[in-house]
A tleap script that builds the chain and sets N, CA, C and O, in Angstrom:
source leaprc.protein.ff14SB
mol = sequence {
  NARG PHE ALA GLY GLY LEU ARG ALA ALA GLY
  HIE ALA VAL THR VAL LEU GLY GLU PRO PRO
  PHE ASP PHE ALA ALA ALA TYR ASP LEU CYS
  GLY ARG LEU VAL GLY ALA GLU MET ARG ARG
  ALA MET PRO ALA VAL LEU ARG ALA GLY PRO
  VAL ALA ARG ALA PHE ALA HIE LEU ALA VAL
  ASN VAL ARG LEU GLY GLY GLY PRO LEU CYS
  VAL GLY ILE ALA ARG GLY VAL ARG GLY SER
  ASP ALA ASP TYR ARG GLY TRP LEU ALA GLU
  ARG ASP ALA VAL ARG ALA ALA VAL ALA GLY
  PHE PHE GLU ARG PHE ASP LEU TRP ALA LEU
  PRO CVAL
}
set mol.1.N position { 0.318 -1.188 -0.152 }
set mol.1.CA position { -0.179 0.255 0.091 }
set mol.1.C position { 0.773 1.443 -0.042 }
set mol.1.O position { 0.586 2.343 -0.861 }
set mol.2.N position { 1.929 1.393 0.908 }
set mol.2.CA position { 2.296 2.441 1.367 }
set mol.2.C position { 3.517 2.631 -0.101 }
set mol.2.O position { 4.044 3.742 -0.148 }
set mol.3.N position { 3.924 1.647 -1.191 }
set mol.3.CA position { 4.474 2.531 -2.597 }
set mol.3.C position { 3.472 2.376 -3.460 }
set mol.3.O position { 3.601 2.981 -4.524 }
set mol.4.N position { 2.023 1.412 -3.229 }
set mol.4.CA position { 1.398 2.333 -4.250 }
set mol.4.C position { 0.803 3.715 -4.213 }
set mol.4.O position { 0.621 4.418 -5.207 }
set mol.5.N position { 0.540 4.011 -3.065 }
set mol.5.CA position { 0.613 5.590 -2.284 }
set mol.5.C position { 1.420 6.623 -3.378 }
set mol.5.O position { 1.023 7.439 -4.210 }
set mol.6.N position { 2.844 6.127 -2.908 }
set mol.6.CA position { 3.711 6.959 -3.212 }
set mol.6.C position { 3.843 6.788 -5.029 }
set mol.6.O position { 4.671 7.584 -5.474 }
set mol.7.N position { 3.433 6.242 -5.698 }
set mol.7.CA position { 3.138 5.892 -7.030 }
set mol.7.C position { 2.021 6.705 -7.538 }
set mol.7.O position { 2.000 7.602 -8.381 }
set mol.8.N position { 1.264 6.268 -6.950 }
set mol.8.CA position { -0.382 7.464 -7.372 }
set mol.8.C position { -0.056 9.135 -7.108 }
set mol.8.O position { -0.606 10.155 -7.522 }
set mol.9.N position { 1.238 8.865 -6.118 }
set mol.9.CA position { 1.474 10.789 -5.936 }
set mol.9.C position { 2.445 11.014 -6.900 }
set mol.9.O position { 2.956 12.103 -7.161 }
set mol.10.N position { 2.566 10.460 -7.169 }
set mol.10.CA position { 3.948 10.546 -8.889 }
set mol.10.C position { 4.619 10.259 -8.137 }
set mol.10.O position { 4.782 11.384 -7.665 }
set mol.11.N position { 5.492 9.366 -7.284 }
set mol.11.CA position { 6.978 9.430 -7.524 }
set mol.11.C position { 7.161 8.094 -7.967 }
set mol.11.O position { 6.422 7.137 -8.200 }
set mol.12.N position { 8.657 8.385 -8.020 }
set mol.12.CA position { 9.002 7.106 -8.709 }
set mol.12.C position { 9.056 6.182 -7.278 }
set mol.12.O position { 9.129 6.684 -6.157 }
set mol.13.N position { 8.989 4.339 -7.641 }
set mol.13.CA position { 9.155 3.772 -6.369 }
set mol.13.C position { 10.070 2.414 -6.883 }
set mol.13.O position { 9.402 1.603 -7.525 }
set mol.14.N position { 11.656 2.028 -6.662 }
set mol.14.CA position { 12.118 1.335 -6.767 }
set mol.14.C position { 11.939 -0.200 -5.474 }
set mol.14.O position { 12.318 -0.223 -4.303 }
set mol.15.N position { 11.300 -1.208 -6.203 }
set mol.15.CA position { 11.253 -2.043 -4.903 }
set mol.15.C position { 12.654 -3.219 -4.979 }
set mol.15.O position { 12.858 -3.778 -6.057 }
set mol.16.N position { 13.409 -3.475 -3.979 }
set mol.16.CA position { 14.401 -4.095 -4.368 }
set mol.16.C position { 13.903 -5.747 -3.680 }
set mol.16.O position { 13.127 -6.185 -2.831 }
set mol.17.N position { 14.928 -6.271 -4.688 }
set mol.17.CA position { 14.613 -7.730 -3.995 }
set mol.17.C position { 15.535 -8.288 -2.686 }
set mol.17.O position { 15.430 -9.267 -1.947 }
set mol.18.N position { 16.593 -7.041 -2.792 }
set mol.18.CA position { 17.808 -7.888 -1.801 }
set mol.18.C position { 18.230 -6.639 -1.178 }
set mol.18.O position { 18.433 -5.701 -1.949 }
set mol.19.N position { 18.455 -6.387 0.469 }
set mol.19.CA position { 18.844 -5.162 0.759 }
set mol.19.C position { 20.346 -4.790 0.438 }
set mol.19.O position { 21.072 -5.657 -0.049 }
set mol.20.N position { 20.849 -3.481 0.706 }
set mol.20.CA position { 22.352 -3.904 -0.106 }
set mol.20.C position { 22.966 -4.389 1.326 }
set mol.20.O position { 23.956 -3.694 1.554 }
set mol.21.N position { 22.743 -5.304 2.343 }
set mol.21.CA position { 24.003 -5.703 3.556 }
set mol.21.C position { 22.607 -6.660 3.702 }
set mol.21.O position { 21.454 -6.559 3.282 }
set mol.22.N position { 23.382 -7.686 4.565 }
set mol.22.CA position { 22.333 -8.427 5.566 }
set mol.22.C position { 22.109 -8.045 6.914 }
set mol.22.O position { 22.911 -7.917 7.839 }
set mol.23.N position { 20.638 -7.855 6.854 }
set mol.23.CA position { 20.642 -6.928 8.200 }
set mol.23.C position { 20.586 -7.939 9.711 }
set mol.23.O position { 20.213 -7.537 10.813 }
set mol.24.N position { 21.019 -9.187 9.402 }
set mol.24.CA position { 21.204 -10.223 10.599 }
set mol.24.C position { 22.476 -10.278 11.210 }
set mol.24.O position { 22.713 -10.763 12.316 }
set mol.25.N position { 23.538 -9.591 10.186 }
set mol.25.CA position { 24.709 -9.774 9.971 }
set mol.25.C position { 25.258 -9.054 10.812 }
set mol.25.O position { 26.152 -9.261 11.632 }
set mol.26.N position { 24.103 -7.390 10.308 }
set mol.26.CA position { 24.856 -6.274 10.761 }
set mol.26.C position { 24.146 -6.447 12.011 }
set mol.26.O position { 24.870 -5.803 12.771 }
set mol.27.N position { 23.313 -6.845 12.628 }
set mol.27.CA position { 22.888 -6.737 13.825 }
set mol.27.C position { 23.606 -7.423 14.997 }
set mol.27.O position { 23.616 -7.084 16.180 }
set mol.28.N position { 24.344 -8.705 14.259 }
set mol.28.CA position { 25.403 -8.929 15.584 }
set mol.28.C position { 26.465 -8.033 15.171 }
set mol.28.O position { 27.247 -7.487 15.950 }
set mol.29.N position { 26.459 -7.933 14.168 }
set mol.29.CA position { 28.142 -6.863 13.733 }
set mol.29.C position { 28.134 -5.956 14.977 }
set mol.29.O position { 29.089 -5.819 15.742 }
set mol.30.N position { 27.237 -5.506 15.057 }
set mol.30.CA position { 26.428 -3.647 16.249 }
set mol.30.C position { 26.941 -4.646 17.690 }
set mol.30.O position { 27.749 -4.308 18.556 }
set mol.31.N position { 26.286 -5.755 17.604 }
set mol.31.CA position { 26.206 -6.754 19.497 }
set mol.31.C position { 27.691 -6.738 19.551 }
set mol.31.O position { 28.043 -6.263 20.631 }
set mol.32.N position { 28.874 -7.132 18.669 }
set mol.32.CA position { 29.630 -7.580 18.613 }
set mol.32.C position { 31.063 -6.209 19.308 }
set mol.32.O position { 32.022 -6.291 20.075 }
set mol.33.N position { 30.266 -4.812 18.268 }
set mol.33.CA position { 31.040 -4.068 18.706 }
set mol.33.C position { 30.618 -2.893 19.857 }
set mol.33.O position { 31.175 -1.893 20.311 }
set mol.34.N position { 29.610 -3.423 20.025 }
set mol.34.CA position { 28.742 -3.007 21.551 }
set mol.34.C position { 29.633 -3.526 22.840 }
set mol.34.O position { 30.133 -2.623 23.512 }
set mol.35.N position { 29.896 -4.940 23.274 }
set mol.35.CA position { 30.921 -5.753 23.661 }
set mol.35.C position { 32.412 -5.431 23.515 }
set mol.35.O position { 33.071 -5.333 24.551 }
set mol.36.N position { 32.855 -5.302 22.632 }
set mol.36.CA position { 34.513 -4.855 21.583 }
set mol.36.C position { 34.444 -3.698 23.306 }
set mol.36.O position { 35.022 -3.906 24.373 }
set mol.37.N position { 33.495 -2.525 22.906 }
set mol.37.CA position { 33.634 -1.482 23.469 }
set mol.37.C position { 33.161 -1.739 24.816 }
set mol.37.O position { 34.277 -2.121 25.165 }
set mol.38.N position { 32.532 -1.851 25.787 }
set mol.38.CA position { 32.860 -2.660 26.853 }
set mol.38.C position { 33.955 -3.102 27.624 }
set mol.38.O position { 34.354 -2.647 28.697 }
set mol.39.N position { 34.681 -4.646 26.525 }
set mol.39.CA position { 35.669 -4.743 27.786 }
set mol.39.C position { 36.714 -4.089 27.110 }
set mol.39.O position { 37.799 -4.610 27.368 }
set mol.40.N position { 36.797 -2.913 26.158 }
set mol.40.CA position { 38.005 -2.235 26.137 }
set mol.40.C position { 37.916 -1.063 27.273 }
set mol.40.O position { 38.783 -0.189 27.300 }
set mol.41.N position { 36.745 -1.077 28.289 }
set mol.41.CA position { 36.591 0.055 29.172 }
set mol.41.C position { 36.735 -0.537 30.427 }
set mol.41.O position { 36.736 0.213 31.403 }
set mol.42.N position { 36.866 -1.833 30.601 }
set mol.42.CA position { 37.203 -2.939 31.792 }
set mol.42.C position { 38.264 -2.751 32.547 }
set mol.42.O position { 39.097 -2.953 31.663 }
set mol.43.N position { 38.965 -2.499 33.590 }
set mol.43.CA position { 39.426 -3.243 34.377 }
set mol.43.C position { 40.405 -4.672 33.446 }
set mol.43.O position { 40.048 -5.710 32.888 }
set mol.44.N position { 41.955 -3.893 33.723 }
set mol.44.CA position { 42.983 -4.929 32.799 }
set mol.44.C position { 42.240 -7.070 33.440 }
set mol.44.O position { 42.467 -8.195 32.996 }
set mol.45.N position { 41.534 -6.627 34.397 }
set mol.45.CA position { 42.313 -7.893 35.238 }
set mol.45.C position { 40.382 -8.827 35.021 }
set mol.45.O position { 40.036 -9.997 35.181 }
set mol.46.N position { 39.852 -7.968 34.740 }
set mol.46.CA position { 38.054 -8.666 33.898 }
set mol.46.C position { 38.759 -8.485 32.840 }
set mol.46.O position { 38.013 -7.650 32.329 }
set mol.47.N position { 39.460 -8.576 32.221 }
set mol.47.CA position { 39.408 -8.605 30.342 }
set mol.47.C position { 40.138 -9.902 30.140 }
set mol.47.O position { 39.922 -10.494 29.083 }
set mol.48.N position { 41.327 -10.650 31.377 }
set mol.48.CA position { 41.762 -11.949 31.100 }
set mol.48.C position { 40.513 -13.271 30.386 }
set mol.48.O position { 39.322 -13.436 30.649 }
set mol.49.N position { 40.989 -13.657 29.892 }
set mol.49.CA position { 40.444 -15.202 29.284 }
set mol.49.C position { 39.029 -15.789 29.958 }
set mol.49.O position { 37.928 -15.790 29.409 }
set mol.50.N position { 39.295 -16.200 31.057 }
set mol.50.CA position { 38.479 -17.006 31.858 }
set mol.50.C position { 37.481 -16.038 32.666 }
set mol.50.O position { 36.338 -16.412 32.929 }
set mol.51.N position { 38.080 -14.483 33.134 }
set mol.51.CA position { 37.527 -13.088 33.485 }
set mol.51.C position { 36.269 -13.005 32.475 }
set mol.51.O position { 35.075 -13.258 32.635 }
set mol.52.N position { 37.036 -12.537 31.347 }
set mol.52.CA position { 36.012 -11.665 30.013 }
set mol.52.C position { 34.698 -13.206 29.887 }
set mol.52.O position { 33.485 -13.018 29.796 }
set mol.53.N position { 35.359 -14.604 29.916 }
set mol.53.CA position { 34.399 -14.898 29.629 }
set mol.53.C position { 32.638 -15.424 30.525 }
set mol.53.O position { 31.483 -15.683 30.186 }
set mol.54.N position { 33.542 -15.323 31.905 }
set mol.54.CA position { 32.423 -15.550 32.838 }
set mol.54.C position { 31.488 -13.753 33.105 }
set mol.54.O position { 30.386 -13.604 33.631 }
set mol.55.N position { 32.230 -12.852 32.643 }
set mol.55.CA position { 31.468 -12.053 32.753 }
set mol.55.C position { 30.422 -11.858 31.652 }
set mol.55.O position { 29.272 -11.543 31.958 }
set mol.56.N position { 30.828 -12.056 30.247 }
set mol.56.CA position { 30.039 -11.989 29.379 }
set mol.56.C position { 29.183 -12.907 29.565 }
set mol.56.O position { 28.283 -13.005 28.730 }
set mol.57.N position { 29.217 -13.818 30.685 }
set mol.57.CA position { 27.669 -14.800 30.635 }
set mol.57.C position { 26.775 -14.101 32.149 }
set mol.57.O position { 25.589 -14.013 32.467 }
set mol.58.N position { 27.491 -13.884 32.500 }
set mol.58.CA position { 27.041 -13.061 33.948 }
set mol.58.C position { 26.119 -12.002 33.532 }
set mol.58.O position { 24.897 -12.119 33.624 }
set mol.59.N position { 26.994 -10.491 32.862 }
set mol.59.CA position { 26.259 -9.980 32.735 }
set mol.59.C position { 25.625 -9.624 31.620 }
set mol.59.O position { 25.204 -8.517 31.286 }
set mol.60.N position { 25.601 -10.279 31.270 }
set mol.60.CA position { 25.221 -10.259 29.520 }
set mol.60.C position { 24.105 -11.124 29.053 }
set mol.60.O position { 22.918 -10.804 29.113 }
set mol.61.N position { 24.542 -12.178 28.610 }
set mol.61.CA position { 23.505 -13.610 28.897 }
set mol.61.C position { 22.364 -13.029 30.048 }
set mol.61.O position { 21.310 -12.399 29.959 }
set mol.62.N position { 22.999 -13.475 30.934 }
set mol.62.CA position { 21.847 -13.266 32.543 }
set mol.62.C position { 20.811 -12.270 32.643 }
set mol.62.O position { 19.590 -12.417 32.701 }
set mol.63.N position { 21.887 -10.694 32.655 }
set mol.63.CA position { 21.265 -9.013 32.953 }
set mol.63.C position { 20.504 -8.889 31.744 }
set mol.63.O position { 19.307 -9.124 31.912 }
set mol.64.N position { 20.777 -8.647 30.800 }
set mol.64.CA position { 20.522 -8.468 29.449 }
set mol.64.C position { 19.702 -9.712 28.831 }
set mol.64.O position { 19.294 -9.550 27.681 }
set mol.65.N position { 19.409 -10.970 29.486 }
set mol.65.CA position { 18.524 -11.763 28.605 }
set mol.65.C position { 18.722 -12.968 27.135 }
set mol.65.O position { 18.019 -13.766 26.517 }
set mol.66.N position { 20.190 -12.440 27.116 }
set mol.66.CA position { 20.261 -13.315 25.476 }
set mol.66.C position { 19.905 -13.600 25.021 }
set mol.66.O position { 19.907 -14.804 24.767 }
set mol.67.N position { 19.113 -12.557 24.367 }
set mol.67.CA position { 18.603 -12.257 22.995 }
set mol.67.C position { 19.605 -12.146 21.814 }
set mol.67.O position { 20.689 -11.741 22.235 }
set mol.68.N position { 19.604 -12.421 20.174 }
set mol.68.CA position { 20.617 -12.472 18.980 }
set mol.68.C position { 20.956 -11.559 19.882 }
set mol.68.O position { 21.426 -12.199 20.823 }
set mol.69.N position { 21.015 -9.163 20.403 }
set mol.69.CA position { 22.167 -8.810 19.832 }
set mol.69.C position { 23.447 -9.195 21.174 }
set mol.69.O position { 24.676 -9.177 21.108 }
set mol.70.N position { 22.406 -9.561 22.464 }
set mol.70.CA position { 23.244 -10.019 23.568 }
set mol.70.C position { 24.323 -11.404 22.745 }
set mol.70.O position { 25.543 -11.265 22.661 }
set mol.71.N position { 23.681 -12.510 22.277 }
set mol.71.CA position { 25.002 -13.130 22.120 }
set mol.71.C position { 26.201 -12.761 20.948 }
set mol.71.O position { 27.209 -13.447 20.780 }
set mol.72.N position { 25.869 -11.549 20.196 }
set mol.72.CA position { 26.996 -10.357 19.721 }
set mol.72.C position { 27.820 -10.038 20.725 }
set mol.72.O position { 28.964 -10.492 20.706 }
set mol.73.N position { 27.395 -9.215 21.765 }
set mol.73.CA position { 27.994 -8.276 22.804 }
set mol.73.C position { 28.808 -9.233 23.938 }
set mol.73.O position { 29.746 -8.831 24.627 }
set mol.74.N position { 28.094 -10.919 23.978 }
set mol.74.CA position { 29.424 -11.438 24.143 }
set mol.74.C position { 30.467 -12.273 24.172 }
set mol.74.O position { 31.106 -12.909 25.011 }
set mol.75.N position { 30.452 -11.990 22.383 }
set mol.75.CA position { 31.033 -12.926 21.293 }
set mol.75.C position { 32.080 -11.180 21.956 }
set mol.75.O position { 32.800 -11.338 22.942 }
set mol.76.N position { 32.014 -9.842 21.350 }
set mol.76.CA position { 32.754 -8.991 21.025 }
set mol.76.C position { 33.226 -8.734 22.606 }
set mol.76.O position { 34.214 -8.007 22.505 }
set mol.77.N position { 32.970 -9.001 24.053 }
set mol.77.CA position { 33.409 -9.280 25.121 }
set mol.77.C position { 33.901 -9.988 25.271 }
set mol.77.O position { 34.491 -9.781 26.331 }
set mol.78.N position { 34.156 -10.908 24.886 }
set mol.78.CA position { 35.204 -12.540 24.390 }
set mol.78.C position { 36.374 -12.010 23.256 }
set mol.78.O position { 37.341 -12.749 23.076 }
set mol.79.N position { 36.316 -11.211 22.782 }
set mol.79.CA position { 37.096 -10.964 21.393 }
set mol.79.C position { 38.454 -10.321 21.569 }
set mol.79.O position { 38.584 -9.408 22.383 }
set mol.80.N position { 39.479 -10.756 20.839 }
set mol.80.CA position { 40.915 -9.735 20.668 }
set mol.80.C position { 40.633 -8.819 20.039 }
set mol.80.O position { 39.674 -8.612 19.296 }
set mol.81.N position { 42.038 -7.827 20.506 }
set mol.81.CA position { 41.981 -6.506 20.056 }
set mol.81.C position { 41.916 -6.650 18.206 }
set mol.81.O position { 41.426 -5.736 17.543 }
set mol.82.N position { 42.416 -7.776 17.622 }
set mol.82.CA position { 42.820 -8.283 16.586 }
set mol.82.C position { 41.037 -7.758 15.675 }
set mol.82.O position { 40.518 -7.034 14.825 }
set mol.83.N position { 40.739 -9.116 17.001 }
set mol.83.CA position { 38.862 -9.454 16.444 }
set mol.83.C position { 38.289 -7.843 16.111 }
set mol.83.O position { 37.850 -7.690 14.971 }
set mol.84.N position { 38.271 -6.896 16.831 }
set mol.84.CA position { 38.076 -5.518 17.491 }
set mol.84.C position { 37.912 -4.750 15.552 }
set mol.84.O position { 37.087 -4.239 14.795 }
set mol.85.N position { 39.658 -5.266 15.635 }
set mol.85.CA position { 40.090 -4.290 14.378 }
set mol.85.C position { 38.880 -4.998 13.291 }
set mol.85.O position { 37.972 -4.252 12.925 }
set mol.86.N position { 38.892 -5.892 12.984 }
set mol.86.CA position { 38.095 -6.764 12.058 }
set mol.86.C position { 36.464 -6.293 11.498 }
set mol.86.O position { 35.888 -6.085 10.430 }
set mol.87.N position { 36.188 -6.285 12.881 }
set mol.87.CA position { 34.869 -6.018 13.471 }
set mol.87.C position { 34.813 -4.171 13.262 }
set mol.87.O position { 33.969 -3.707 14.029 }
set mol.88.N position { 35.431 -3.212 12.514 }
set mol.88.CA position { 35.496 -1.450 12.436 }
set mol.88.C position { 35.619 -2.011 10.778 }
set mol.88.O position { 34.823 -1.603 9.931 }
set mol.89.N position { 36.475 -2.775 10.519 }
set mol.89.CA position { 36.433 -3.240 9.059 }
set mol.89.C position { 34.893 -3.861 8.398 }
set mol.89.O position { 34.462 -3.576 7.281 }
set mol.90.N position { 34.502 -4.389 8.981 }
set mol.90.CA position { 33.216 -4.737 8.616 }
set mol.90.C position { 32.172 -4.039 8.950 }
set mol.90.O position { 31.186 -3.950 8.218 }
set mol.91.N position { 32.273 -3.477 10.077 }
set mol.91.CA position { 31.225 -1.770 9.945 }
set mol.91.C position { 31.538 -0.782 8.709 }
set mol.91.O position { 30.716 -0.190 8.009 }
set mol.92.N position { 32.615 -0.769 8.647 }
set mol.92.CA position { 32.818 0.198 7.502 }
set mol.92.C position { 32.298 -0.263 5.787 }
set mol.92.O position { 32.311 0.709 5.033 }
set mol.93.N position { 32.054 -1.011 5.417 }
set mol.93.CA position { 31.665 -2.351 4.685 }
set mol.93.C position { 29.915 -1.776 4.396 }
set mol.93.O position { 29.338 -1.412 3.371 }
set mol.94.N position { 29.299 -1.967 6.386 }
set mol.94.CA position { 28.147 -2.284 6.257 }
set mol.94.C position { 28.285 -0.657 5.918 }
set mol.94.O position { 27.396 -0.482 5.085 }
set mol.95.N position { 28.885 0.501 6.120 }
set mol.95.CA position { 28.628 1.975 6.292 }
set mol.95.C position { 28.620 1.971 4.571 }
set mol.95.O position { 27.742 2.531 3.915 }
set mol.96.N position { 29.379 1.482 4.182 }
set mol.96.CA position { 29.773 2.278 2.182 }
set mol.96.C position { 28.471 1.688 1.642 }
set mol.96.O position { 27.776 2.172 0.748 }
set mol.97.N position { 28.193 0.250 2.521 }
set mol.97.CA position { 26.596 -0.005 1.314 }
set mol.97.C position { 25.357 0.719 1.528 }
set mol.97.O position { 24.505 1.015 0.691 }
set mol.98.N position { 25.377 0.904 2.482 }
set mol.98.CA position { 24.615 2.268 3.174 }
set mol.98.C position { 24.157 3.861 2.066 }
set mol.98.O position { 23.176 4.260 1.438 }
set mol.99.N position { 25.801 4.408 2.412 }
set mol.99.CA position { 26.015 5.349 1.871 }
set mol.99.C position { 25.688 5.405 0.152 }
set mol.99.O position { 25.044 6.199 -0.534 }
set mol.100.N position { 26.561 4.003 -0.211 }
set mol.100.CA position { 26.034 3.587 -1.724 }
set mol.100.C position { 24.192 3.850 -2.354 }
set mol.100.O position { 23.583 4.500 -3.204 }
set mol.101.N position { 23.956 2.926 -1.345 }
set mol.101.CA position { 22.299 3.080 -1.318 }
set mol.101.C position { 21.713 4.015 -1.907 }
set mol.101.O position { 21.021 4.096 -2.922 }
set mol.102.N position { 22.352 5.246 -0.561 }
set mol.102.CA position { 21.346 6.309 -0.897 }
set mol.102.C position { 22.192 7.263 -2.008 }
set mol.102.O position { 21.699 8.239 -2.573 }
set mol.103.N position { 23.395 6.833 -2.175 }
set mol.103.CA position { 23.891 7.652 -3.562 }
set mol.103.C position { 22.953 7.473 -4.988 }
set mol.103.O position { 23.080 8.102 -6.039 }
set mol.104.N position { 22.008 6.438 -4.668 }
set mol.104.CA position { 20.718 5.528 -5.489 }
set mol.104.C position { 19.823 6.104 -5.777 }
set mol.104.O position { 19.249 6.494 -6.794 }
set mol.105.N position { 19.652 6.160 -3.802 }
set mol.105.CA position { 18.111 6.331 -3.962 }
set mol.105.C position { 18.017 7.992 -3.205 }
set mol.105.O position { 18.843 8.898 -3.307 }
set mol.106.N position { 16.695 7.983 -2.434 }
set mol.106.CA position { 16.415 9.650 -2.027 }
set mol.106.C position { 15.870 8.544 -0.636 }
set mol.106.O position { 16.566 8.875 0.323 }
set mol.107.N position { 14.944 7.436 -0.228 }
set mol.107.CA position { 13.958 7.693 0.560 }
set mol.107.C position { 14.654 5.385 0.637 }
set mol.107.O position { 15.053 4.606 -0.229 }
set mol.108.N position { 14.408 5.266 2.170 }
set mol.108.CA position { 14.652 3.772 2.504 }
set mol.108.C position { 13.273 3.720 3.184 }
set mol.108.O position { 12.932 4.635 3.934 }
set mol.109.N position { 12.238 2.356 2.864 }
set mol.109.CA position { 11.571 1.922 3.157 }
set mol.109.C position { 11.642 1.110 4.211 }
set mol.109.O position { 12.776 1.300 4.650 }
set mol.110.N position { 11.204 0.456 4.764 }
set mol.110.CA position { 11.415 -0.846 5.114 }
set mol.110.C position { 9.947 -1.314 5.717 }
set mol.110.O position { 9.254 -0.400 6.164 }
set mol.111.N position { 9.342 -2.826 5.777 }
set mol.111.CA position { 8.002 -2.786 6.087 }
set mol.111.C position { 8.149 -2.848 7.779 }
set mol.111.O position { 9.250 -2.317 7.920 }
set mol.112.N position { 7.811 -3.091 8.748 }
set mol.112.CA position { 7.252 -3.124 9.819 }
set mol.112.C position { 6.014 -4.152 10.373 }
set mol.112.O position { 5.570 -4.025 11.514 }
savepdb mol mol.pdb
quit
């Protein structure tokens, strides 16, 4: 209905079959980056392997409920600095895909 209404109002509407990036992967990436930032703010003793894993489980899965974003956050807390740098590169690729989309289109409407 929304696209039809826009067309009826004289706007050009393009319905894409595939988004410019994988939303589920980007959501997981967001969680990993949040977790990595949390880890970077922790005292060094909490960043150690076993302690970081325990923190990730208790603080993230138990306190926040263990949903998809929490899984990514836990992975980020347990990740290394090299992982973090790789995730930043993934983030840059998502940002480039979004920027490329808006070079071609003026509006991004998603079903709710």
